[in-house]
N, C-alpha and C positions, 0 to 999 in steps of 0.2 A: 711440559708435564704430560706424560702419556697416560691415557685412561685405560684401565684394565676392565674391559667389558664383561668378562666372566665374573669378576668380583662385584661389579655393579649389579648384575643380575641377581647374584646371591643376596646382596644387601636388600634389594627390592623385594625378593621373595620372603625374606625374614620379616621385613617391615609389613608386608601384606598379611603374613600369617599372624602377626601380633596385633593386627588391626590398627596399625599406626597410620596407614594411608587412608585418606578420605575417599568416599565414593564420589564419583563424578556427579556434578549437579545435574539432576534430571529436570527436563522441562515438564511443567504440569500438563496433564492431559487437556486437550482442547475440549471445552464444554459445548461450544457451538461451532458449526461450520460457518454460518453467517449469524452474527449477533442479532437478536430479535429487533433491536433498535434499527439496524440497517436493513433488515428483512422487509420492513414496512415501506421502504422507499419505492418499491414497485407500485404499491397501491396508493400511496399518498401523493406521489408525483410532485413533491414540493419543489424540486429543482427545476423541472420543466416549466412549472407555473411561474416561478421567480424569473427564469431566464427569458421566457416569452414576454413577461411584463416589463422587465428592465430594458429590453431591446426597444420598447416603444418610446422611452425617454432617454434621448442621447446624452443629456447632461449627467443624469444619474448613472448611465452606463459608463461614461468616461470617468466619473468619480470612483466607481466600483472597480473597473478593470484597468484604469489608467491608460486607456486607448479608445479610439473611436470604434463604433460598430463595424465600420468598413475595415479597419485595421485588424480587428478581432477575426472577422470572417476570412481575410486573406491569410492570417497566421494559421487559423484552423484548417484552411484548405491545404496548406503546406505540410502540416503535421498530422492530419487526420489518419492517414494509413499507418503511421508509426505508433500512434497512441491508442488506436482502436483495438479492442479485444473481440474474440469470437463468442457468439452465443452458444451455450452448451445446454444439455438437458438439466444440468445441476444448478446453473446460475445464469443470471442476466448481468452482463458487465455494465460498468458505468459508461455513459455515452462519451463520445469524444469531446463534446462541449463541456460536459461536467469535469472530465479529466483536465482539460485545459484551464477551466476556471479554478480548480483546486491548485494547479501549478502556479497560476498567476497570483492567487491570493496568498 
């Protein structure tokens, strides 16, 4: 079956003129560049406190990360350059430790 492109364009133009075609779904405008909940992470430093504390208890670290502190450090050393982001005047990125934690959890 051969498609008549000229006829197809005519049908689409008529459908558009009659309002039969739906408007494409538009994404809602972004309300925040960084959500206020996440904006507080700079000042609260919850992750860094948690991370430094859990490293002191190897058993808890192993239960949480499913690997030893030494293994985590070796893995982090291998992937740090690939998962690190640049600091910019507009935002501070997540640390490589936090990114790896999110990935593993």
